[in-house]
Wavefront OBJ file of the C-alpha trace (Angstrom):
o trace
v -14.761 58.319 -160.001
v -12.992 54.961 -160.089
v -10.652 56.263 -162.759
v -9.664 59.250 -160.575
v -8.932 57.016 -157.561
v -6.811 54.746 -159.688
v -4.872 57.690 -161.021
v -4.215 59.002 -157.518
v -3.075 55.584 -156.337
v -0.781 55.340 -159.297
v 0.921 58.542 -158.274
v 1.225 57.408 -154.669
v 2.626 54.058 -155.649
v 5.131 55.687 -157.949
v 6.366 57.997 -155.207
v 6.717 55.229 -152.730
v 8.938 53.151 -155.034
v 11.539 55.806 -155.839
v 15.017 55.902 -154.107
v 16.810 58.936 -152.741
v 18.191 60.750 -155.769
v 21.970 60.862 -156.137
v 23.603 64.229 -155.554
v 24.993 65.918 -158.673
v 27.794 68.437 -158.305
v 30.107 70.288 -160.639
v 33.846 69.967 -160.088
v 36.046 72.053 -162.408
v 33.013 72.519 -164.634
v 32.299 68.779 -164.946
v 29.092 67.380 -163.429
v 29.734 64.322 -161.276
v 27.398 62.047 -159.375
v 28.677 61.424 -155.865
v 25.922 59.490 -154.119
v 26.500 61.653 -151.058
v 30.289 61.268 -150.982
v 32.629 64.254 -151.340
v 33.658 64.699 -154.952
v 37.411 65.002 -155.643
v 38.980 66.584 -158.700
v 42.677 66.156 -159.520
v 44.580 68.150 -162.112
v 46.428 66.890 -164.128
v 43.889 64.205 -164.899
v 44.608 60.492 -164.674
v 46.687 59.067 -167.571
v 47.611 62.552 -168.842
v 50.923 62.795 -170.727
v 53.101 65.686 -171.818
v 52.099 67.738 -168.777
v 53.988 71.054 -168.482
v 56.083 70.916 -165.275
v 55.151 74.462 -164.289
v 51.446 73.552 -164.371
v 51.838 71.910 -160.978
v 49.231 69.816 -159.163
v 45.856 71.085 -157.914
v 43.329 69.009 -155.962
v 39.800 70.210 -155.093
v 36.683 68.963 -153.319
v 33.467 70.770 -154.251
v 31.178 69.435 -151.509
v 33.560 68.340 -148.774
v 36.946 68.978 -147.207
v 40.258 67.375 -148.076
v 41.706 65.117 -145.399
v 44.976 64.279 -147.089
v 46.834 64.757 -150.388
v 50.007 62.924 -151.336
v 51.965 63.496 -154.544
v 54.807 61.024 -155.020
v 57.700 60.886 -157.488
v 60.484 58.305 -157.308
v 59.529 57.460 -153.731
v 59.560 61.070 -152.582
v 56.651 63.345 -151.763
v 56.466 66.911 -153.041
v 55.228 69.653 -150.695
v 51.958 71.551 -151.029
v 49.484 73.713 -149.153
v 45.779 73.456 -148.321
v 43.439 76.389 -148.732
v 42.160 77.834 -145.410
v 38.855 75.922 -145.770
v 40.662 72.740 -146.934
v 38.596 72.521 -150.100
v 41.718 72.840 -152.266
v 45.376 71.801 -152.239
v 48.169 73.115 -154.479
v 51.722 71.868 -154.958
v 54.346 74.345 -153.711
v 57.023 73.473 -156.271
v 57.044 72.836 -160.014
v 57.177 69.264 -161.233
v 60.220 67.526 -162.643
v 60.378 67.112 -166.429
v 60.282 63.599 -167.940
v 58.766 62.142 -164.777
v 55.752 60.093 -163.661
v 53.709 61.276 -160.674
v 50.986 59.624 -158.620
v 48.435 61.686 -156.696
v 46.283 60.187 -153.935
v 43.638 62.359 -152.277
v 40.983 61.706 -149.636
v 38.033 63.941 -148.809
v 35.193 63.922 -146.278
v 31.629 65.143 -146.773
v 29.647 66.971 -144.037
v 28.289 63.630 -142.800
v 31.785 62.199 -142.388
v 31.724 59.925 -145.417
v 35.228 59.496 -146.854
v 36.081 59.210 -150.550
v 39.386 58.598 -152.309
v 40.656 59.540 -155.764
v 43.970 58.832 -157.532
v 45.696 60.151 -160.632
v 48.861 59.035 -162.369
v 50.336 61.253 -165.093
v 53.585 61.990 -166.938
v 55.330 65.318 -167.480
v 56.806 66.369 -170.797
v 60.354 65.870 -171.978
v 61.788 69.384 -172.540
v 63.240 70.370 -175.884
v 66.179 71.894 -173.989
v 67.230 72.019 -170.353
v 68.433 74.781 -168.069
v 71.369 73.997 -165.799
v 73.739 75.879 -163.526
v 77.293 75.328 -164.720
v 79.108 77.204 -161.947
v 78.417 78.650 -158.489
v 80.920 80.988 -156.846
v 82.072 80.794 -154.012
v 83.045 77.153 -153.759
v 81.351 74.828 -151.242
v 82.747 75.372 -147.754
v 85.004 78.240 -148.831
v 85.739 81.093 -146.414
v 85.413 84.393 -148.284
v 85.504 88.143 -147.742
v 82.635 90.421 -146.740
v 82.367 91.799 -150.269
v 82.074 88.398 -151.956
v 79.169 88.212 -154.424
v 77.184 85.094 -155.241
v 77.861 84.403 -158.930
v 75.609 81.900 -160.700
v 76.342 80.909 -164.312
v 73.853 79.124 -166.572
v 74.319 76.857 -169.558
v 72.071 78.977 -171.788
v 70.226 82.287 -172.096
v 67.402 82.738 -169.593
v 64.371 84.339 -171.264
v 62.004 84.287 -168.300
v 64.360 85.787 -165.749
v 61.539 86.556 -163.317
v 60.542 82.894 -163.059
v 64.143 81.819 -162.486
v 65.001 84.630 -160.052
v 62.042 83.660 -157.844
v 63.740 80.303 -157.368
v 67.180 81.687 -156.446
v 67.471 81.964 -152.662
v 70.302 83.330 -150.487
v 70.085 82.922 -146.697
v 72.455 84.132 -143.965
v 72.751 83.351 -140.258
v 73.109 87.083 -139.515
v 70.757 89.804 -140.713
v 71.581 91.156 -144.160
v 69.947 91.978 -147.480
v 70.842 91.993 -151.140
v 69.618 91.960 -154.727
v 70.164 89.969 -157.914
v 71.628 91.470 -161.082
v 71.450 89.814 -164.513
v 74.275 90.165 -167.016
v 76.408 88.231 -169.504
v 80.002 87.507 -168.459
v 82.368 86.225 -171.143
v 79.396 85.132 -173.217
v 77.731 83.251 -170.343
v 74.320 84.098 -168.852
v 75.006 85.106 -165.248
v 73.029 86.165 -162.177
v 74.934 87.949 -159.386
v 73.754 88.612 -155.824
v 75.424 91.095 -153.484
v 74.620 93.315 -150.482
v 74.292 97.131 -150.735
v 77.267 99.408 -151.340
v 79.137 100.034 -148.106
v 77.039 97.537 -146.124
v 78.646 94.263 -147.191
v 78.069 90.903 -145.517
v 78.290 90.613 -141.719
v 81.644 89.141 -140.694
v 81.737 85.492 -139.631
v 78.331 84.469 -140.924
v 77.234 81.399 -142.894
v 75.619 81.739 -146.309
v 73.402 79.126 -147.938
v 72.436 79.328 -151.602
v 69.626 77.306 -153.166
v 68.260 77.204 -156.694
v 64.958 75.350 -157.011
v 65.116 75.097 -160.783
v 63.596 71.658 -161.281
v 60.556 72.146 -163.502
v 60.942 75.926 -163.853
v 60.240 77.193 -167.360
v 63.012 79.592 -168.383
v 62.068 79.934 -172.045
v 60.066 78.301 -174.815
v 60.456 74.545 -174.371
v 63.260 75.061 -171.805
v 62.959 73.746 -168.232
v 65.248 73.307 -165.280
v 65.996 69.655 -164.596
v 67.433 69.712 -161.068
v 67.828 71.746 -157.866
v 71.087 73.085 -156.421
v 72.443 73.832 -152.930
v 75.729 75.269 -151.716
v 77.012 76.573 -148.354
v 80.053 78.705 -147.491
v 81.202 81.137 -144.794
v 82.103 84.813 -144.567
v 85.322 85.324 -142.592
v 86.644 88.371 -140.767
v 86.010 91.779 -142.322
v 89.100 92.589 -144.424
v 89.287 96.075 -145.914
v 92.293 97.332 -147.870
v 92.926 100.944 -148.926
v 95.727 101.839 -151.371
v 96.602 105.340 -152.571
v 98.487 106.186 -155.751
v 99.265 109.615 -154.293
v 100.641 108.643 -150.883
v 102.123 105.397 -152.314
v 100.933 103.481 -149.285
v 98.635 100.527 -148.634
v 96.747 100.020 -145.358
v 95.084 96.813 -144.174
v 92.131 96.727 -141.778
v 90.711 93.689 -140.003
v 87.304 94.066 -138.342
v 87.681 97.881 -138.600
v 91.135 97.949 -136.950
v 94.330 98.913 -138.785
v 96.679 95.936 -138.518
v 99.481 96.765 -140.965
v 100.582 99.010 -143.823
v 103.431 99.172 -146.332
v 104.901 101.269 -149.174
v 103.682 100.522 -152.707
v 104.114 101.558 -156.324
v 101.246 101.648 -158.837
v 100.960 102.083 -162.601
v 103.266 104.607 -164.232
v 101.057 105.197 -167.281
v 102.245 105.884 -170.818
v 100.449 103.158 -172.794
v 97.410 104.842 -174.379
v 95.371 102.533 -176.625
v 93.134 103.548 -179.542
v 90.225 103.533 -177.080
v 91.829 106.543 -175.403
v 92.534 104.680 -172.163
v 95.999 104.558 -170.644
v 96.180 100.859 -169.785
v 99.268 101.251 -167.595
v 97.341 103.391 -165.111
v 95.997 101.426 -162.136
v 92.195 101.546 -161.903
v 90.637 103.460 -159.008
v 87.545 102.145 -157.257
v 86.235 99.201 -155.275
v 88.017 96.026 -156.322
v 87.603 92.555 -154.853
v 90.360 90.008 -154.433
v 89.677 87.296 -157.008
v 92.474 84.708 -156.936
v 95.869 83.870 -155.430
v 99.024 82.638 -157.133
v 102.450 81.812 -155.707
v 103.974 82.474 -159.131
v 101.939 84.256 -161.810
v 103.004 84.634 -165.441
v 102.225 88.221 -166.495
v 101.928 89.633 -169.993
v 100.222 92.857 -171.114
v 96.567 92.277 -172.136
v 95.906 92.956 -175.821
v 99.556 92.784 -176.864
v 101.767 90.188 -178.481
v 105.485 89.596 -178.534
v 107.247 92.343 -180.467
v 104.616 95.003 -179.720
v 105.722 98.190 -177.923
v 105.391 97.690 -174.178
v 105.501 93.886 -174.406
v 106.794 91.978 -171.375
v 106.637 88.390 -170.172
v 107.473 87.903 -166.493
v 106.919 85.398 -163.717
v 105.944 87.293 -160.576
v 105.760 85.776 -157.044
v 103.023 86.214 -154.440
v 100.298 87.630 -156.689
v 96.716 88.379 -155.600
v 94.433 89.264 -158.526
v 92.073 92.241 -158.098
v 90.659 92.728 -161.618
v 90.130 90.920 -164.909
v 92.372 93.374 -166.772
v 95.558 92.022 -165.172
v 95.880 94.013 -161.949
v 97.447 92.290 -158.946
v 98.902 93.064 -155.563
v 102.275 91.340 -155.962
v 105.955 91.307 -155.057
v 108.029 94.165 -156.466
v 110.485 92.847 -159.080
v 112.170 96.079 -160.165
v 113.650 99.259 -158.679
v 112.944 99.069 -154.927
v 113.263 102.842 -154.622
v 109.874 103.202 -156.329
v 108.081 101.719 -153.315
v 106.558 104.499 -151.253
v 107.865 107.210 -153.598
v 106.573 107.004 -157.166
v 104.475 104.890 -159.529
v 106.634 102.583 -161.643
v 104.512 99.494 -162.416
v 102.594 98.387 -165.509
v 99.358 98.876 -163.551
v 99.695 96.465 -160.636
v 100.205 97.313 -156.965
v 103.832 96.435 -156.291
v 104.686 95.590 -152.684
v 107.709 94.436 -150.631
v 108.238 90.696 -151.010
v 107.394 89.804 -147.408
v 104.205 91.898 -147.476
v 103.036 90.488 -150.814
v 103.570 86.940 -149.530
v 101.774 87.692 -146.257
v 98.829 89.284 -148.067
v 98.429 86.420 -150.514
v 98.264 83.906 -147.655
v 96.125 86.092 -145.359
v 93.437 87.443 -147.700
v 90.211 85.745 -148.738
v 88.602 85.903 -152.125
v 86.063 88.715 -151.946
v 88.075 91.048 -149.716
v 87.500 94.726 -150.518
v 90.418 96.644 -152.031
v 89.721 100.348 -152.442
v 92.226 102.098 -154.717
v 92.333 105.896 -154.905
v 94.286 108.652 -156.601
v 94.421 107.576 -160.262
v 92.789 108.963 -163.393
v 91.357 105.632 -164.601
v 88.131 104.361 -162.969
v 87.489 100.652 -162.539
v 84.658 99.461 -164.795
v 81.875 97.640 -162.911
v 82.287 94.580 -165.155
v 86.080 94.463 -164.959
v 86.477 91.331 -162.866
v 84.320 91.640 -159.757
v 84.042 95.429 -159.727
v 80.323 95.152 -159.009
v 80.368 97.716 -156.189
v 81.247 100.344 -158.787
v 77.545 100.371 -159.686
v 75.252 102.366 -157.401
v 72.787 100.369 -155.318
v 69.911 101.899 -157.283
v 71.432 100.764 -160.574
v 72.155 97.332 -159.125
v 68.563 96.734 -157.992
v 67.349 97.922 -161.396
v 69.294 95.006 -162.881
v 67.106 92.540 -160.960
v 64.353 90.914 -163.018
v 61.972 91.402 -160.086
v 63.357 94.876 -159.194
v 63.452 93.991 -155.520
v 65.698 93.905 -152.463
v 65.390 90.762 -150.357
v 66.188 89.988 -146.727
v 68.608 87.080 -146.325
v 68.184 86.305 -142.608
v 67.299 82.663 -142.022
l 1 2 3 4 5 6 7 8 9 10 11 12 13 14 15 16 17 18 19 20 21 22 23 24 25 26 27 28 29 30 31 32 33 34 35 36 37 38 39 40 41 42 43 44 45 46 47 48 49 50 51 52 53 54 55 56 57 58 59 60 61 62 63 64 65 66 67 68 69 70 71 72 73 74 75 76 77 78 79 80 81 82 83 84 85 86 87 88 89 90 91 92 93 94 95 96 97 98 99 100 101 102 103 104 105 106 107 108 109 110 111 112 113 114 115 116 117 118 119 120 121 122 123 124 125 126 127 128 129 130 131 132 133 134 135 136 137 138 139 140 141 142 143 144 145 146 147 148 149 150 151 152 153 154 155 156 157 158 159 160 161 162 163 164 165 166 167 168 169 170 171 172 173 174 175 176 177 178 179 180 181 182 183 184 185 186 187 188 189 190 191 192 193 194 195 196 197 198 199 200 201 202 203 204 205 206 207 208 209 210 211 212 213 214 215 216 217 218 219 220 221 222 223 224 225 226 227 228 229 230 231 232 233 234 235 236 237 238 239 240 241 242 243 244 245 246 247 248 249 250 251 252 253 254 255 256 257 258 259 260 261 262 263 264 265 266 267 268 269 270 271 272 273 274 275 276 277 278 279 280 281 282 283 284 285 286 287 288 289 290 291 292 293 294 295 296 297 298 299 300 301 302 303 304 305 306 307 308 309 310 311 312 313 314 315 316 317 318 319 320 321 322 323 324 325 326 327 328 329 330 331 332 333 334 335 336 337 338 339 340 341 342 343 344 345 346 347 348 349 350 351 352 353 354 355 356 357 358 359 360 361 362 363 364 365 366 367 368 369 370 371 372 373 374 375 376 377 378 379 380 381 382 383 384 385 386 387 388 389 390 391 392 393 394 395 396 397 398 399 400 401 402 403 404 405
């Protein structure tokens, strides 16, 4: 009997001496003892190195809610979003390569007890970097309603979807457009334009942004910085020129403002490719550049070849990459308005050519009709020669996006 009482007392005494057990939870699969405080898990972990920039930052609390999360880099904080129940937080943007980040997070358990966790880590140094080497239009430039956004990269983009997600075009007036990936003169290029016949709204501002910092574009290749550029669309300029009527008409905001007699390509220079390169190309051109005095020589020919010429021509507005311009007539004035006498350009009276060069924007639409040679979509900025369906198909994401701010 005495032994039984002693045993019972021993059990009672043992129970009375124990403390409240600590609470064990699992955070990201790791069991942690929290002693009642909200457990916090930060990824990447503290002291991690070589972190992939596109991994981002994720913070979680398994048995509480997050009060605050701050991720700092060079004195700046990167944005992020909480989950609806505030048990998780995720960075909105990729991380910068070759950088050190500090994460500070606070959480609160159901009883109001606050806990804090920090993590400092370093991202990897990329084997190669992705950069934008040119953005067209120029900053602050006033351009035509047909003007595309042309973005050129320093190297081939393998993961075009990841990069395209970070290319943003916004307008102050409602519009829409799509990206198209191609290679121009050996350079990886992404081009954004509105639908055929819709064009940009006149007198609107356009803002372009490329959030490429930390974006993985290929194996071991990451963007190292972000880009921004702003320009403006001017009045709606629309030019129509006919090789049959030998006349050019100019419209501003849908109203005819002037017209003049012209002369286009006479033809007669058929190359081995079967194309007569002295025939002006028909289709939707865009004005590309302006020159008070342009030196003109036939593409693909050298001095001594049949059809060779070398001239300096005033008041020239380029409309293709194959050497077509709207420029001052330098030869027989009787051709203007009557017959096609040029090497392929649109010859105009001197005063009209000068006026047009000074009046037009880059990106104005020049529709040429009545010739047997179509403009190729990749001849200069002939992008509207592609159907809208074909254009959208050239997007990595195969999507049309709204540009309204």
